[in-house]
C-alpha positions as CSV (number, residue, x, y, z in Angstrom):
1,M,0.0,0.0,-0.2
2,V,2.0,2.9,-1.3
3,L,0.9,6.8,-0.9
4,P,3.6,9.3,0.2
5,V,3.9,9.9,4.1
6,G,6.4,12.7,3.1
7,V,3.0,14.3,2.2
8,L,1.6,13.9,5.1
9,L,4.5,14.5,7.3
10,G,5.3,17.7,5.8
11,L,2.7,19.1,7.3
12,L,3.5,18.4,11.1
13,L,3.9,21.4,12.9
14,G,5.8,20.6,16.1
15,G,3.8,20.5,19.6
16,C,1.2,18.0,20.9
17,A,-1.2,17.2,23.3
18,S,0.4,14.1,25.8
19,Q,-1.2,10.8,25.4
20,G,-0.6,10.2,29.1
21,Q,1.7,7.4,30.8
22,V,0.3,4.9,27.8
23,S,3.3,4.4,25.1
24,L,1.9,4.7,21.9
25,I,5.2,3.7,19.9
26,E,4.3,0.0,18.8
27,V,0.7,1.6,18.0
28,R,2.9,4.4,15.7
29,E,5.3,1.2,14.2
30,F,2.2,-0.9,13.0
31,A,0.3,2.2,11.6
32,D,3.2,3.1,9.5
33,A,4.6,-0.5,9.0
34,S,0.9,-1.0,7.7
35,A,0.4,1.7,5.4
36,K,4.1,1.1,3.6
37,L,3.0,-2.4,3.2
38,G,3.2,-2.2,-0.3
39,G,2.1,-4.4,-3.4
40,Y,-1.5,-3.8,-3.3
41,A,-0.7,-0.9,-6.0
42,E,1.2,-2.8,-8.4
43,L,-0.6,-5.9,-8.3
44,S,-3.7,-4.0,-9.3
45,R,-1.7,-1.6,-12.0
46,R,-1.0,-5.4,-13.4
47,Y,-4.3,-6.5,-13.1
48,R,-5.6,-2.8,-15.1
49,D,-3.1,-3.7,-17.8
50,T,-3.7,-7.1,-18.5
51,Y,-4.7,-6.5,-22.2
52,E,-2.1,-5.3,-23.0
53,R,0.5,-8.1,-22.3
54,E,-1.9,-10.7,-23.8
55,L,-2.6,-9.1,-27.1
56,P,0.0,-10.0,-28.8
57,Y,-0.9,-13.8,-28.4
58,L,-4.6,-13.5,-28.5
59,S,-6.5,-14.7,-31.8
60,P,-9.2,-12.4,-32.9
61,Q,-11.8,-13.9,-31.6
62,A,-10.2,-13.9,-28.4
63,E,-9.1,-10.6,-29.3
64,R,-12.6,-9.2,-29.3
65,V,-13.3,-10.7,-25.8
66,A,-10.4,-9.7,-23.9
67,R,-11.3,-6.2,-25.1
68,D,-14.4,-5.9,-23.8
69,T,-13.2,-7.4,-20.2
70,D,-10.4,-4.6,-20.8
71,V,-13.1,-1.7,-20.9
72,R,-14.9,-2.9,-17.5
73,R,-11.6,-3.7,-15.9
74,R,-10.6,0.1,-16.3
75,A,-13.9,1.7,-15.4
76,V,-13.3,-0.4,-12.0
77,F,-9.6,0.4,-11.5
78,D,-10.2,3.7,-9.8
79,D,-12.2,2.1,-7.1
80,F,-9.8,-0.6,-6.4
81,V,-7.2,2.3,-5.7
82,A,-9.5,4.6,-3.9
83,I,-9.9,1.9,-1.4
84,Q,-6.2,1.4,-1.1
85,K,-5.9,5.1,-0.8
86,T,-8.8,5.7,1.8
87,L,-6.9,2.8,4.5
88,V,-3.6,4.2,3.7
89,L,-4.5,7.8,4.8
90,Y,-6.1,5.8,7.8
91,M,-3.2,4.2,8.9
92,Q,-0.9,7.5,7.9
93,T,-3.2,9.6,10.3
94,L,-3.3,7.1,13.0
95,T,0.7,6.8,13.0
96,L,0.7,10.9,13.1
97,L,-2.0,10.8,16.3
98,A,0.0,8.5,17.9
99,G,3.2,10.0,17.6
100,D,4.8,13.3,19.3
101,A,4.1,16.2,17.0
102,R,0.8,18.0,16.4
103,Y,-0.7,17.9,12.4
104,D,-2.6,19.2,10.4
105,L,-4.3,17.6,7.2
106,S,-7.2,19.6,6.8
107,G,-5.7,20.0,3.3
108,R,-6.6,16.6,2.4
109,I,-10.3,16.3,3.3
110,D,-10.9,17.0,-0.7
111,D,-9.5,13.4,-1.2
112,L,-12.3,11.8,0.4
113,G,-15.9,11.9,0.1
114,I,-16.5,10.2,-3.7
115,G,-18.1,7.6,-3.2
116,L,-17.5,3.6,-5.3
117,K,-19.2,3.2,-8.3
118,A,-18.0,-0.3,-9.3
119,A,-20.1,-2.7,-10.9
120,A,-21.3,-5.8,-9.0
121,E,-19.1,-8.3,-11.4
122,S,-16.1,-6.5,-9.8
123,G,-15.9,-8.2,-6.4
124,L,-17.1,-5.3,-4.2
125,K,-19.7,-6.7,-2.0
126,Q,-22.2,-3.7,-0.6
127,R,-20.5,-3.7,2.6
128,H,-16.9,-3.0,1.1
129,I,-18.6,0.1,-0.2
130,A,-20.6,1.2,2.9
131,A,-16.7,0.3,4.7
132,Y,-15.4,2.7,2.2
133,T,-18.0,5.3,2.9
134,G,-17.8,5.0,7.0
135,M,-14.2,5.6,6.8
136,T,-14.3,8.6,4.8
137,R,-16.8,10.3,6.7
138,L,-14.1,9.4,9.9
139,L,-11.6,10.5,8.4
140,T,-13.0,13.6,7.3
141,R,-14.1,14.2,11.3
142,V,-10.9,13.1,12.2
143,I,-8.9,15.6,10.0
144,A,-11.1,18.7,10.7
145,S,-11.4,18.3,14.0
146,G,-7.6,17.1,13.9
147,Y,-8.7,14.9,16.6
148,Q,-7.4,17.9,19.4
149,N,-9.9,16.3,22.3
150,R,-10.2,12.3,21.2
151,S,-6.9,9.8,20.9
152,V,-6.2,6.8,19.4
153,D,-7.9,4.6,21.6
154,S,-11.1,6.6,20.0
155,M,-10.2,6.3,16.3
156,V,-8.8,2.5,16.6
157,R,-12.6,1.9,17.9
158,D,-14.1,3.6,15.5
159,G,-12.4,2.5,12.4
160,D,-12.0,-1.4,13.3
161,A,-15.1,-2.3,11.5
162,D,-14.5,-0.7,8.2
163,V,-10.5,-1.0,8.7
164,Q,-11.9,-5.3,8.4
165,A,-14.6,-4.5,5.4
166,L,-11.6,-2.5,3.8
167,L,-8.7,-5.2,3.7
168,D,-11.4,-8.0,3.0
169,A,-12.0,-5.8,0.0
170,M,-8.2,-5.3,-1.0
171,I,-7.8,-9.5,-0.2
172,V,-10.8,-10.2,-2.3
173,L,-9.8,-8.2,-5.5
174,T,-6.0,-9.6,-5.1
175,R,-7.4,-12.8,-5.2
176,I,-8.9,-11.9,-8.5
177,Y,-6.1,-10.5,-10.0
178,E,-4.0,-13.7,-9.0
179,K,-6.9,-15.8,-10.6
180,T,-6.8,-13.0,-13.8
181,N,-3.2,-13.4,-13.9
182,E,-3.8,-17.7,-14.0
183,N,-5.9,-17.3,-16.8
184,E,-3.2,-14.8,-18.5
185,Q,-0.4,-16.9,-18.1
186,K,-2.9,-20.2,-19.8
187,T,-3.0,-18.1,-22.5
188,V,1.0,-17.0,-23.0
189,L,2.6,-19.8,-21.9
190,G,0.1,-22.3,-24.0
191,I,1.1,-20.8,-27.5
192,F,4.5,-21.6,-26.6
193,N,4.3,-24.8,-25.4
194,A,1.9,-25.7,-28.2
195,E,4.0,-24.5,-30.9
196,I,7.3,-24.9,-30.2
197,P,7.1,-28.7,-30.0
198,M,5.6,-28.4,-34.2
199,S,8.2,-26.3,-34.8
200,N,10.9,-29.0,-36.0
201,R,12.3,-27.9,-39.4
202,H,15.8,-26.8,-39.8
203,A,14.8,-23.6,-41.5
204,D,12.9,-22.4,-37.8
205,R,16.1,-23.0,-35.5
206,M,16.4,-19.9,-35.0
207,L,13.0,-19.2,-34.4
208,V,12.7,-21.6,-32.2
209,T,15.6,-20.4,-29.8
210,L,14.4,-17.3,-29.7
211,A,10.8,-18.7,-28.8
212,K,12.1,-20.8,-26.0
213,V,14.1,-18.1,-24.1
214,H,10.8,-15.8,-24.4
215,L,9.2,-18.6,-22.7
216,Q,11.8,-19.2,-20.2
217,N,11.7,-15.2,-19.1
218,K,7.9,-15.4,-19.2
219,T,7.6,-18.1,-16.9
220,A,10.2,-16.5,-14.7
221,E,8.3,-13.4,-14.5
222,Y,4.3,-15.7,-13.8
223,K,6.4,-17.3,-11.1
224,L,7.8,-13.8,-9.5
225,I,4.3,-12.4,-9.7
226,D,2.7,-15.2,-8.5
227,R,4.6,-15.3,-5.4
228,R,3.8,-11.4,-4.9
229,Y,0.1,-12.2,-4.9
230,K,0.8,-14.4,-1.8
231,L,2.6,-12.4,-0.4
232,A,0.3,-9.1,-0.8
233,Q,-2.4,-11.4,0.6
234,Q,-0.6,-12.6,3.8
235,G,0.7,-8.8,4.3
236,L,-2.8,-7.2,4.1
237,T,-3.9,-10.4,6.8
238,K,-1.5,-9.4,9.0
239,V,-2.5,-6.3,9.2
240,A,-6.2,-6.9,9.8
241,L,-5.0,-9.5,12.3
242,G,-3.3,-6.6,14.1
243,H,-5.2,-4.5,14.3
244,Q,-8.3,-6.2,15.4
245,E,-5.9,-7.4,18.4
246,M,-4.7,-3.9,18.6
247,R,-8.7,-2.6,19.2
248,E,-9.2,-5.3,21.7
249,N,-5.7,-4.7,23.8
250,M,-6.1,-0.9,23.9
251,D,-7.0,-0.6,27.7
252,R,-3.5,-2.9,27.6
253,L,-1.2,-1.0,25.5
254,R,1.1,-0.2,28.7
255,S,1.6,-4.5,29.5
256,E,4.3,-6.2,28.2
257,E,2.4,-9.0,25.9
258,T,0.3,-6.3,24.1
259,R,3.2,-4.7,23.0
260,R,5.5,-7.5,22.0
261,M,2.3,-8.4,20.1
262,L,2.2,-5.6,18.0
263,A,5.8,-5.6,18.0
264,G,5.7,-9.1,16.1
265,Y,3.1,-7.7,13.6
266,V,5.6,-4.9,12.4
267,R,8.4,-7.4,12.4
268,D,6.3,-9.6,10.1
269,L,5.1,-6.7,7.8
270,K,8.4,-5.3,7.2
271,L,9.7,-8.8,6.1
272,I,6.5,-9.3,3.7
273,R,7.0,-5.7,2.5
274,D,11.2,-6.4,1.6
275,D,10.0,-9.8,0.4
276,L,7.6,-7.8,-2.0
277,S,10.3,-5.0,-3.3
278,G,12.4,-7.7,-3.8
279,D,13.0,-9.5,-6.9
């Protein structure tokens, strides 16, 4: 989940209201690691651009069907990205709220409040759309008020249900991306696996060699992407579990057990993020 934290951190004005004796370091680090998880935006773009990659390998008949599907994918892409951006903004806001600096995010209100328009076949359910609406309202309230007299506890409790629904939506969509990629892989690799054995003339030797090299490269590409789908789903699941446990333990943030639990989620999210950014 990638949204420039620098945009928000640049708004820090210094000074803060005390959070009392409770240490919020682990809360801040968990929210920050969640905001920086990564993977989802890249996979969303890959889903959107499926047709462009498939096109050289499609028959005329298959191309017509794929072109129609491409129109539908692009129609819902902005909704899919909006879900991620809203969740990242929530985590970034939570990061700042749990920190030691005063902040002013009023300039971000204009980024919120645009409703989803995803079609039924997009994979989004009504509860996902309702959660998006609820989250934009919460963030609008938080940003407008600065939460000057509120706490991390209030934001986490108020936001958890919508956070869980939005993360569920992102996991559902990532699985759709993965299935779409599987179909693309069958289309692309299937052509090579079918045609290369049939090209046994000596005159075709150079062409077959080039085709085999291309096949190896595409196979390696799909293997890497397959792994990223799994990692992205693992990361989103970790965020959901961590936020749920944080909400359930808000009254015990000072306990060593709770702090160790949150630190464990932070460690896991950082490892997943590193894997997602690697080759």
